[in-house]
MOPAC internal coordinates of N, CA, C and O (Angstrom, degrees):
PM7 1SCF
backbone

  N    0.0000 0     0.00 0     0.00 0    0    0    0
  C    1.5524 1     0.00 0     0.00 0    1    0    0
  C    1.6433 1   110.15 1     0.00 0    2    1    0
  O    1.2310 1   123.19 1   168.13 1    3    2    1
  N    1.3063 1   111.49 1   -11.87 1    3    2    1
  C    1.4956 1   111.97 1   179.60 1    5    3    2
  C    1.5608 1   111.48 1   -68.52 1    6    5    3
  O    1.2310 1   119.95 1   175.54 1    7    6    5
  N    1.3269 1   117.69 1    -4.46 1    7    6    5
  C    1.4535 1   117.24 1   177.70 1    9    7    6
  C    1.4932 1   106.20 1   -82.65 1   10    9    7
  O    1.2310 1   116.84 1   144.31 1   11   10    9
  N    1.3005 1   123.62 1   -35.69 1   11   10    9
  C    1.3680 1   127.70 1   176.56 1   13   11   10
  C    1.4507 1   116.72 1   -89.33 1   14   13   11
  O    1.2310 1   120.63 1   145.57 1   15   14   13
  N    1.3226 1   116.41 1   -34.43 1   15   14   13
  C    1.4871 1   114.68 1  -173.57 1   17   15   14
  C    1.5836 1   102.77 1  -132.33 1   18   17   15
  O    1.2310 1   120.53 1   -51.75 1   19   18   17
  N    1.2380 1   116.60 1   128.25 1   19   18   17
  C    1.5433 1   121.98 1   176.61 1   21   19   18
  C    1.4637 1   111.84 1   -77.20 1   22   21   19
  O    1.2310 1   119.81 1   150.59 1   23   22   21
  N    1.3955 1   117.97 1   -29.41 1   23   22   21
  C    1.4206 1   119.03 1  -178.79 1   25   23   22
  C    1.6479 1   106.76 1  -151.69 1   26   25   23
  O    1.2310 1   123.63 1   -44.75 1   27   26   25
  N    1.2889 1   110.65 1   135.25 1   27   26   25
  C    1.4318 1   114.18 1  -179.30 1   29   27   26
  C    1.5704 1   104.06 1  -124.02 1   30   29   27
  O    1.2310 1   120.99 1   -61.12 1   31   30   29
  N    1.3492 1   115.72 1   118.88 1   31   30   29
  C    1.3838 1   120.27 1  -178.35 1   33   31   30
  C    1.6072 1   105.02 1  -105.48 1   34   33   31
  O    1.2310 1   123.49 1   -50.49 1   35   34   33
  N    1.4054 1   110.91 1   129.51 1   35   34   33
  C    1.5016 1   124.33 1  -178.79 1   37   35   34
  C    1.4741 1   106.93 1  -107.61 1   38   37   35
  O    1.2310 1   116.84 1   -75.96 1   39   38   37
  N    1.2937 1   123.62 1   104.04 1   39   38   37
  C    1.4488 1   122.17 1   173.45 1   41   39   38
  C    1.5331 1   115.45 1   -58.84 1   42   41   39
  O    1.2310 1   119.40 1   141.94 1   43   42   41
  N    1.2630 1   118.75 1   -38.06 1   43   42   41
  C    1.5410 1   119.99 1  -177.79 1   45   43   42
  C    1.4956 1   103.60 1  -128.08 1   46   45   43
  O    1.2310 1   117.89 1   -96.84 1   47   46   45
  N    1.3211 1   121.63 1    83.16 1   47   46   45
  C    1.5116 1   122.75 1   179.51 1   49   47   46
  C    1.5097 1   110.82 1   -63.73 1   50   49   47
  O    1.2310 1   120.16 1   157.39 1   51   50   49
  N    1.2867 1   117.29 1   -22.61 1   51   50   49
  C    1.5525 1   119.44 1  -179.41 1   53   51   50
  C    1.5372 1   112.70 1   -60.07 1   54   53   51
  O    1.2310 1   123.17 1   151.33 1   55   54   53
  N    1.2752 1   111.52 1   -28.67 1   55   54   53
  C    1.5528 1   115.37 1   178.48 1   57   55   54
  C    1.4625 1   116.00 1   -60.80 1   58   57   55
  O    1.2310 1   120.84 1   147.75 1   59   58   57
  N    1.4011 1   116.00 1   -32.25 1   59   58   57
  C    1.4140 1   120.49 1  -179.83 1   61   59   58
  C    1.4822 1   117.88 1   -60.99 1   62   61   59
  O    1.2310 1   121.31 1   157.78 1   63   62   61
  N    1.4467 1   115.10 1   -22.22 1   63   62   61
  C    1.3562 1   125.20 1   178.54 1   65   63   62
  C    1.5355 1   117.20 1   -92.15 1   66   65   63
  O    1.2310 1   122.80 1   175.23 1   67   66   65
  N    1.2625 1   112.25 1    -4.77 1   67   66   65
  C    1.5598 1   116.66 1  -177.33 1   69   67   66
  C    1.4302 1   111.05 1   -64.19 1   70   69   67
  O    1.2310 1   120.67 1   -36.48 1   71   70   69
  N    1.3909 1   116.32 1   143.52 1   71   70   69
  C    1.4077 1   126.56 1   174.80 1   73   71   70
  C    1.5031 1   115.53 1  -102.36 1   74   73   71
  O    1.2310 1   118.74 1   -31.27 1   75   74   73
  N    1.2341 1   120.01 1   148.73 1   75   74   73
  C    1.4267 1   124.78 1  -176.83 1   77   75   74
  C    1.4136 1   114.81 1    87.03 1   78   77   75
  O    1.2310 1   122.18 1     9.69 1   79   78   77
  N    1.3384 1   113.44 1  -170.31 1   79   78   77
  C    1.6334 1   115.18 1  -174.02 1   81   79   78
  C    1.4598 1   112.56 1   -64.91 1   82   81   79
  O    1.2310 1   121.46 1   -32.78 1   83   82   81
  N    1.3731 1   114.82 1   147.22 1   83   82   81
  C    1.4216 1   116.51 1   177.83 1   85   83   82
  C    1.4214 1   103.29 1  -155.50 1   86   85   83
  O    1.2310 1   120.58 1   -44.41 1   87   86   85
  N    1.3594 1   116.50 1   135.59 1   87   86   85
  C    1.4292 1   127.03 1  -172.78 1   89   87   86
  C    1.5735 1   104.93 1  -103.87 1   90   89   87
  O    1.2310 1   116.36 1   -53.84 1   91   90   89
  N    1.3151 1   124.52 1   126.16 1   91   90   89
  C    1.4261 1   128.00 1   178.88 1   93   91   90
  C    1.4816 1   101.65 1  -123.25 1   94   93   91
  O    1.2310 1   121.18 1   -51.97 1   95   94   93
  N    1.4227 1   115.35 1   128.03 1   95   94   93
  C    1.4580 1   121.49 1   175.27 1   97   95   94
  C    1.4831 1   109.10 1  -108.00 1   98   97   95
  O    1.2310 1   117.60 1   -73.92 1   99   98   97
  N    1.2399 1   122.18 1   106.08 1   99   98   97
  C    1.5140 1   126.95 1   176.93 1  101   99   98
  C    1.4626 1   105.60 1  -109.51 1  102  101   99
  O    1.2310 1   120.01 1   -65.02 1  103  102  101
  N    1.2670 1   117.58 1   114.98 1  103  102  101
  C    1.4978 1   123.72 1  -178.58 1  105  103  102
  C    1.4483 1   116.55 1  -121.70 1  106  105  103
  O    1.2310 1   121.25 1  -108.01 1  107  106  105
  N    1.3028 1   115.22 1    71.99 1  107  106  105
  C    1.4795 1   123.34 1  -174.49 1  109  107  106
  C    1.6809 1   103.59 1  -114.31 1  110  109  107
  O    1.2310 1   121.36 1   -41.55 1  111  110  109
  N    1.4079 1   115.01 1   138.45 1  111  110  109
  C    1.4343 1   114.27 1   179.10 1  113  111  110
  C    1.6819 1   116.19 1   -50.38 1  114  113  111
  O    1.2310 1   122.69 1   147.27 1  115  114  113
  N    1.3296 1   112.46 1   -32.73 1  115  114  113
  C    1.4196 1   117.41 1   178.51 1  117  115  114
  C    1.4568 1   106.96 1  -124.08 1  118  117  115
  O    1.2310 1   121.53 1  -104.68 1  119  118  117
  N    1.4474 1   114.69 1    75.32 1  119  118  117
  C    1.3998 1   118.08 1  -175.02 1  121  119  118
  C    1.4890 1   111.25 1   -86.61 1  122  121  119
  O    1.2310 1   116.50 1  -172.94 1  123  122  121
  N    1.4047 1   124.26 1     7.06 1  123  122  121
  C    1.4015 1   121.32 1   174.10 1  125  123  122
  C    1.4603 1   117.57 1   -46.28 1  126  125  123
  O    1.2310 1   119.48 1   142.63 1  127  126  125
  N    1.3826 1   118.60 1   -37.37 1  127  126  125
  C    1.4674 1   127.01 1  -176.51 1  129  127  126
  C    1.5917 1   108.13 1   -73.48 1  130  129  127
  O    1.2310 1   123.53 1   146.33 1  131  130  129
  N    1.4179 1   110.83 1   -33.67 1  131  130  129
  C    1.5277 1   112.26 1  -178.41 1  133  131  130
  C    1.4509 1   114.10 1   -59.16 1  134  133  131
  O    1.2310 1   119.86 1   141.77 1  135  134  133
  N    1.3207 1   117.87 1   -38.23 1  135  134  133
  C    1.5717 1   121.75 1  -179.21 1  137  135  134
  C    1.4334 1   107.72 1   -63.21 1  138  137  135
  O    1.2310 1   118.17 1   132.25 1  139  138  137
  N    1.3079 1   121.10 1   -47.75 1  139  138  137
  C    1.4593 1   122.91 1   177.74 1  141  139  138
  C    1.4471 1   116.49 1   -61.26 1  142  141  139
  O    1.2310 1   119.84 1   142.87 1  143  142  141
  N    1.3278 1   117.92 1   -37.13 1  143  142  141
  C    1.4719 1   119.94 1  -177.73 1  145  143  142
  C    1.5182 1   105.64 1   -72.82 1  146  145  143
  O    1.2310 1   118.21 1   134.85 1  147  146  145
  N    1.4058 1   121.02 1   -45.15 1  147  146  145
  C    1.3625 1   120.59 1  -175.81 1  149  147  146
  C    1.5857 1   109.29 1   -63.07 1  150  149  147
  O    1.2310 1   122.34 1   136.32 1  151  150  149
  N    1.3522 1   113.13 1   -43.68 1  151  150  149
  C    1.5108 1   112.57 1   177.59 1  153  151  150
  C    1.4749 1   116.78 1   -61.92 1  154  153  151
  O    1.2310 1   120.02 1   155.17 1  155  154  153
  N    1.2964 1   117.56 1   -24.83 1  155  154  153
  C    1.4978 1   120.92 1   171.15 1  157  155  154
  C    1.4871 1   113.98 1   -72.89 1  158  157  155
  O    1.2310 1   120.56 1   138.06 1  159  158  157
  N    1.2622 1   116.54 1   -41.94 1  159  158  157
  C    1.5557 1   122.26 1  -175.34 1  161  159  158
  C    1.4786 1   107.36 1   -73.06 1  162  161  159
  O    1.2310 1   114.31 1   134.92 1  163  162  161
  N    1.2782 1   128.37 1   -45.08 1  163  162  161
  C    1.4400 1   123.37 1  -168.89 1  165  163  162
  C    1.6124 1   109.51 1   -89.56 1  166  165  163
  O    1.2310 1   119.53 1   -31.08 1  167  166  165
  N    1.3201 1   118.51 1   148.92 1  167  166  165
  C    1.4367 1   124.70 1  -176.53 1  169  167  166
  C    1.5413 1   104.33 1   -78.71 1  170  169  167
  O    1.2310 1   121.36 1   141.23 1  171  170  169
  N    1.3587 1   115.01 1   -38.77 1  171  170  169
  C    1.5210 1   116.32 1  -175.26 1  173  171  170
  C    1.4869 1   105.10 1   -86.02 1  174  173  171
  O    1.2310 1   120.80 1   -15.89 1  175  174  173
  N    1.3286 1   116.07 1   164.11 1  175  174  173
  C    1.4467 1   124.77 1  -178.88 1  177  175  174
  C    1.5523 1   108.50 1   -64.65 1  178  177  175
  O    1.2310 1   118.58 1   -42.93 1  179  178  177
  N    1.3555 1   120.31 1   137.07 1  179  178  177
  C    1.4616 1   128.15 1   177.47 1  181  179  178
  C    1.5593 1   103.49 1  -115.70 1  182  181  179
  O    1.2310 1   121.86 1   -62.00 1  183  182  181
  N    1.4391 1   114.05 1   118.00 1  183  182  181
  C    1.4049 1   116.20 1   174.05 1  185  183  182
  C    1.5612 1   111.71 1  -100.11 1  186  185  183
  O    1.2310 1   124.48 1   -41.31 1  187  186  185
  N    1.2825 1   109.01 1   138.69 1  187  186  185
  C    1.5395 1   117.49 1  -173.86 1  189  187  186
  C    1.6039 1   110.03 1  -122.33 1  190  189  187
  O    1.2310 1   121.37 1   -36.30 1  191  190  189
  N    1.2133 1   114.99 1   143.70 1  191  190  189
  C    1.4453 1   121.53 1   175.28 1  193  191  190
  C    1.5881 1   110.40 1   -85.07 1  194  193  191
  O    1.2310 1   118.57 1   -50.79 1  195  194  193
  N    1.2995 1   120.32 1   129.21 1  195  194  193
  C    1.4810 1   125.29 1  -175.32 1  197  195  194
  C    1.3689 1   113.51 1  -122.94 1  198  197  195
  O    1.2310 1   115.71 1   -44.11 1  199  198  197
  N    1.3145 1   125.74 1   135.89 1  199  198  197
  C    1.4394 1   123.86 1   179.47 1  201  199  198
  C    1.5614 1   108.10 1   -58.06 1  202  201  199
  O    1.2310 1   120.13 1   -46.93 1  203  202  201
  N    1.2542 1   117.36 1   133.07 1  203  202  201
  C    1.5696 1   120.14 1  -176.92 1  205  203  202
  C    1.4342 1   111.43 1   -57.36 1  206  205  203
  O    1.2310 1   116.56 1   146.90 1  207  206  205
  N    1.4738 1   124.14 1   -33.10 1  207  206  205
  C    1.3891 1   128.01 1  -173.10 1  209  207  206
  C    1.5598 1   106.26 1   -64.79 1  210  209  207
  O    1.2310 1   117.54 1   150.29 1  211  210  209
  N    1.2868 1   122.30 1   -29.71 1  211  210  209
  C    1.3976 1   128.91 1  -172.85 1  213  211  210
  C    1.5782 1   108.93 1   -61.42 1  214  213  211
  O    1.2310 1   123.07 1   145.54 1  215  214  213
  N    1.3542 1   111.72 1   -34.46 1  215  214  213
  C    1.4035 1   118.66 1  -178.73 1  217  215  214
  C    1.6806 1   116.03 1   -70.28 1  218  217  215
  O    1.2310 1   125.20 1   167.41 1  219  218  217
  N    1.3942 1   107.61 1   -12.59 1  219  218  217
  C    1.4552 1   114.50 1   174.02 1  221  219  218
  C    1.3953 1   120.30 1   -67.73 1  222  221  219
  O    1.2310 1   122.89 1   156.91 1  223  222  221
  N    1.4376 1   112.07 1   -23.09 1  223  222  221
  C    1.5164 1   119.26 1  -171.17 1  225  223  222
  C    1.6374 1   102.29 1   -94.49 1  226  225  223
  O    1.2310 1   118.00 1   -55.86 1  227  226  225
  N    1.2652 1   121.42 1   124.14 1  227  226  225
  C    1.4701 1   130.17 1  -174.01 1  229  227  226
  C    1.4889 1   105.93 1   -52.66 1  230  229  227
  O    1.2310 1   117.32 1   128.02 1  231  230  229
  N    1.2778 1   122.71 1   -51.98 1  231  230  229
  C    1.5165 1   127.73 1  -175.80 1  233  231  230
  C    1.3221 1   110.74 1   -56.00 1  234  233  231
  O    1.2310 1   117.24 1   130.34 1  235  234  233
  N    1.3515 1   122.86 1   -49.66 1  235  234  233
  C    1.4131 1   126.19 1  -171.14 1  237  235  234
  C    1.5378 1   109.78 1   -77.12 1  238  237  235
  O    1.2310 1   121.59 1   142.50 1  239  238  237
  N    1.4080 1   114.57 1   -37.50 1  239  238  237
  C    1.4877 1   124.07 1  -179.88 1  241  239  238
  C    1.5784 1   104.82 1   -61.77 1  242  241  239
  O    1.2310 1   116.54 1   137.99 1  243  242  241
  N    1.3566 1   124.18 1   -42.01 1  243  242  241
  C    1.5004 1   121.38 1   177.78 1  245  243  242
  C    1.5306 1   111.02 1   -63.56 1  246  245  243
  O    1.2310 1   121.93 1   132.03 1  247  246  245
  N    1.2605 1   113.90 1   -47.97 1  247  246  245
  C    1.5424 1   113.64 1  -178.70 1  249  247  246
  C    1.5893 1   109.47 1   -57.72 1  250  249  247
  O    1.2310 1   121.49 1   131.49 1  251  250  249
  N    1.3527 1   114.76 1   -48.51 1  251  250  249
  C    1.4710 1   115.95 1  -169.10 1  253  251  250
  C    1.5805 1   108.81 1   -73.21 1  254  253  251
  O    1.2310 1   121.67 1   153.03 1  255  254  253
  N    1.2929 1   114.41 1   -26.97 1  255  254  253
  C    1.4548 1   116.55 1   176.89 1  257  255  254
  C    1.5937 1   108.72 1   -79.26 1  258  257  255
  O    1.2310 1   116.91 1   158.98 1  259  258  257
  N    1.2271 1   123.48 1   -21.02 1  259  258  257
  C    1.4382 1   124.29 1   171.50 1  261  259  258
  C    1.5215 1   110.18 1   -74.10 1  262  261  259
  O    1.2310 1   118.88 1   138.83 1  263  262  261
  N    1.2533 1   119.74 1   -41.17 1  263  262  261
  C    1.4671 1   127.58 1   177.29 1  265  263  262
  C    1.5102 1   106.25 1   -57.96 1  266  265  263
  O    1.2310 1   117.52 1   141.09 1  267  266  265
  N    1.2979 1   122.32 1   -38.91 1  267  266  265
  C    1.4920 1   123.09 1  -178.71 1  269  267  266
  C    1.4596 1   113.71 1    66.21 1  270  269  267
  O    1.2310 1   119.31 1  -170.44 1  271  270  269
  N    1.3576 1   118.93 1     9.56 1  271  270  269
  C    1.5371 1   116.96 1  -176.33 1  273  271  270
  C    1.5608 1   108.46 1  -122.83 1  274  273  271
  O    1.2310 1   118.11 1  -171.61 1  275  274  273
  N    1.2620 1   121.20 1     8.39 1  275  274  273
  C    1.5068 1   120.66 1  -177.29 1  277  275  274
  C    1.4478 1   109.20 1   -96.56 1  278  277  275
  O    1.2310 1   123.23 1   -47.12 1  279  278  277
  N    1.3078 1   111.41 1   132.88 1  279  278  277
  C    1.5150 1   119.80 1   173.11 1  281  279  278
  C    1.5057 1   113.02 1  -111.41 1  282  281  279
  O    1.2310 1   120.43 1   -59.26 1  283  282  281
  N    1.3037 1   116.78 1   120.74 1  283  282  281
  C    1.3775 1   127.29 1  -179.11 1  285  283  282
  C    1.4755 1   114.08 1   -67.40 1  286  285  283
  O    1.2310 1   120.26 1   -54.43 1  287  286  285
  N    1.3124 1   117.10 1   125.57 1  287  286  285
  C    1.4348 1   118.78 1   173.85 1  289  287  286
  C    1.5260 1   107.03 1  -127.15 1  290  289  287
  O    1.2310 1   118.77 1   -27.18 1  291  290  289
  N    1.4022 1   119.95 1   152.82 1  291  290  289
  C    1.3070 1   122.95 1   179.42 1  293  291  290
  C    1.5638 1   106.55 1  -128.73 1  294  293  291
  O    1.2310 1   123.52 1   -40.48 1  295  294  293
  N    1.2148 1   110.85 1   139.52 1  295  294  293
  C    1.5946 1   117.85 1  -176.87 1  297  295  294
  C    1.5467 1   102.96 1   -68.31 1  298  297  295
  O    1.2310 1   117.69 1   -31.50 1  299  298  297
  N    1.2246 1   122.01 1   148.50 1  299  298  297
  C    1.4385 1   128.35 1  -179.10 1  301  299  298
  C    1.6372 1   105.84 1   -61.90 1  302  301  299
  O    1.2310 1   122.09 1   133.77 1  303  302  301
  N    1.4202 1   113.60 1   -46.23 1  303  302  301
  C    1.3500 1   114.64 1  -176.68 1  305  303  302
  C    1.5682 1   115.09 1   -62.00 1  306  305  303
  O    1.2310 1   121.55 1   146.23 1  307  306  305
  N    1.2921 1   114.65 1   -33.77 1  307  306  305
  C    1.5070 1   122.06 1   174.22 1  309  307  306
  C    1.6291 1   107.97 1   -64.30 1  310  309  307
  O    1.2310 1   118.51 1   135.09 1  311  310  309
  N    1.2878 1   120.44 1   -44.91 1  311  310  309
  C    1.4158 1   120.36 1   177.37 1  313  311  310
  C    1.5085 1   110.29 1   -59.45 1  314  313  311
  O    1.2310 1   120.52 1   130.88 1  315  314  313
  N    1.3016 1   116.60 1   -49.12 1  315  314  313
  C    1.4624 1   120.85 1  -176.08 1  317  315  314
  C    1.6140 1   113.50 1   -62.29 1  318  317  315
  O    1.2310 1   124.45 1   141.34 1  319  318  317
  N    1.3182 1   109.07 1   -38.66 1  319  318  317
  C    1.5811 1   112.18 1   172.57 1  321  319  318
  C    1.5163 1   112.97 1   -65.19 1  322  321  319
  O    1.2310 1   117.05 1   143.33 1  323  322  321
  N    1.2549 1   123.21 1   -36.67 1  323  322  321
  C    1.3797 1   127.17 1   177.72 1  325  323  322
  C    1.4270 1   107.29 1   -69.47 1  326  325  323
  O    1.2310 1   115.48 1   137.62 1  327  326  325
  N    1.3680 1   126.18 1   -42.38 1  327  326  325
  C    1.4447 1   124.89 1   175.94 1  329  327  326
  C    1.4318 1   112.50 1   -60.38 1  330  329  327
  O    1.2310 1   120.61 1   134.46 1  331  330  329
  N    1.3829 1   116.43 1   -45.54 1  331  330  329
  C    1.4743 1   125.50 1   178.40 1  333  331  330
  C    1.4846 1   111.57 1   -53.31 1  334  333  331
  O    1.2310 1   123.13 1   131.42 1  335  334  333
  N    1.4182 1   111.61 1   -48.58 1  335  334  333
  C    1.6082 1   114.50 1  -175.68 1  337  335  334
  C    1.5446 1   108.19 1   -67.54 1  338  337  335
  O    1.2310 1   120.54 1   152.74 1  339  338  337
  N    1.3636 1   116.58 1   -27.26 1  339  338  337
  C    1.4655 1   114.61 1  -175.92 1  341  339  338
  C    1.5066 1   110.28 1   -72.53 1  342  341  339
  O    1.2310 1   123.88 1   146.37 1  343  342  341
  N    1.3403 1   110.17 1   -33.63 1  343  342  341
  C    1.6088 1   120.51 1  -179.64 1  345  343  342
  C    1.5262 1   105.91 1   -64.64 1  346  345  343
  O    1.2310 1   122.75 1   133.31 1  347  346  345
  N    1.3605 1   112.34 1   -46.69 1  347  346  345
  C    1.4954 1   115.00 1  -172.72 1  349  347  346
  C    1.4493 1   111.54 1   -67.69 1  350  349  347
  O    1.2310 1   119.29 1   141.70 1  351  350  349
  N    1.4488 1   118.96 1   -38.30 1  351  350  349
  C    1.4231 1   118.30 1   178.44 1  353  351  350
  C    1.4459 1   119.25 1   -80.84 1  354  353  351
  O    1.2310 1   121.46 1   173.66 1  355  354  353
  N    1.4202 1   114.81 1    -6.34 1  355  354  353
  C    1.4417 1   115.70 1   176.12 1  357  355  354
  C    1.4546 1   111.17 1   -87.48 1  358  357  355
  O    1.2310 1   120.10 1   180.00 1  359  358  357

């Protein structure tokens, strides 16, 4: 992680040692790096939600598949738009 972050400050380091379910809410515009940092800090697997369209880019798809902890989600509007485009093209 030193390549991306020179220094990581953890306000409550004891949370990294918790056992059992834990919900983390990271809300950054470019939270792609958040998932990688959290996966590196915790001993247990950390599963993150990732916009489905990110998996369309080969570079990011390889990274996310290597982490094995990203769950693809699609916004309902994106699914509706794709369905509409299929109907128009048919």
